[in-house]
C-alpha positions as CSV (number, residue, x, y, z in Angstrom):
1,M,3.9,-24.0,14.1
2,A,1.1,-24.6,11.7
3,N,1.3,-26.3,8.7
4,P,2.3,-23.9,5.8
5,K,-0.8,-23.4,3.1
6,V,-1.1,-25.4,-0.1
7,A,0.1,-22.6,-2.9
8,G,0.1,-24.7,-5.8
9,T,0.0,-28.8,-6.7
10,S,2.7,-28.3,-9.6
11,P,6.1,-26.6,-9.5
12,I,7.4,-23.3,-11.2
13,K,9.8,-23.7,-13.8
14,V,13.0,-20.5,-12.6
15,S,15.9,-19.8,-13.9
16,L,18.3,-18.9,-11.8
17,E,21.2,-16.4,-12.0
18,A,24.5,-17.5,-10.4
19,G,25.2,-15.7,-7.3
20,K,22.1,-13.9,-7.3
21,T,20.3,-14.3,-3.7
22,Y,16.4,-16.0,-3.9
23,A,14.0,-16.6,-1.3
24,W,11.7,-19.2,-1.3
25,C,8.3,-18.8,0.6
26,T,7.7,-21.9,3.4
27,C,4.0,-20.5,4.5
28,G,2.0,-20.7,0.9
29,E,0.7,-17.3,1.5
30,S,2.9,-15.8,-1.0
31,T,1.0,-13.9,-4.2
32,N,4.4,-14.0,-5.5
33,Q,5.1,-17.8,-5.4
34,P,7.3,-19.0,-5.2
35,F,9.0,-16.7,-3.9
36,C,8.4,-14.7,-0.3
37,D,6.4,-11.4,-0.6
38,G,7.1,-11.2,3.2
39,K,3.2,-12.3,4.2
40,H,4.9,-14.8,6.6
41,K,5.3,-12.0,9.2
42,G,4.3,-13.1,12.6
43,S,3.6,-16.6,11.4
44,G,6.2,-18.2,12.7
45,F,7.5,-19.2,9.1
46,A,10.8,-17.9,7.7
47,P,11.3,-17.4,3.9
48,K,14.2,-20.1,2.4
49,V,16.9,-18.3,1.6
50,W,20.4,-19.3,-0.4
51,V,22.2,-17.9,-3.1
52,A,22.5,-19.9,-6.7
53,D,25.7,-21.2,-6.9
54,E,25.7,-21.9,-10.8
55,T,22.8,-20.2,-13.2
56,K,20.4,-23.0,-14.7
57,D,17.0,-24.0,-14.6
58,V,15.3,-25.1,-12.0
59,H,11.4,-26.5,-10.5
60,L,10.5,-24.8,-7.2
61,C,7.6,-26.1,-5.5
62,T,4.6,-24.5,-4.6
63,C,3.0,-27.2,-2.7
64,K,5.1,-26.6,0.7
65,Q,5.3,-30.5,1.4
66,T,9.0,-30.9,-0.5
67,A,11.6,-33.0,1.8
68,N,14.3,-30.5,-0.2
69,P,12.9,-26.7,1.0
70,G,12.3,-25.0,-2.5
71,F,13.3,-27.2,-4.9
72,C,10.3,-29.8,-6.2
73,D,10.6,-33.7,-5.1
74,G,7.2,-34.7,-6.3
75,A,5.5,-34.0,-3.1
76,H,2.3,-33.1,-5.0
77,K,1.7,-36.6,-6.8
78,S,0.4,-37.5,-3.0
79,L,-1.8,-34.3,-2.3
């Protein structure tokens, strides 16, 4: 599998809602960053899908280099 495209160099703050399903873009090609819009099809990438366990604000990764898929861990600082 190829490396993902760096979609951005800073995280995006998102308000998650408890019980809602989210699909984080892993390929970097989505025009709806940080969420998946299906542009990965045929690339070998698949979105990271999860259900929020609580309502809270989080910072989602756009550089796609995070060690904690979906969530920013500061990896963008080394790009």
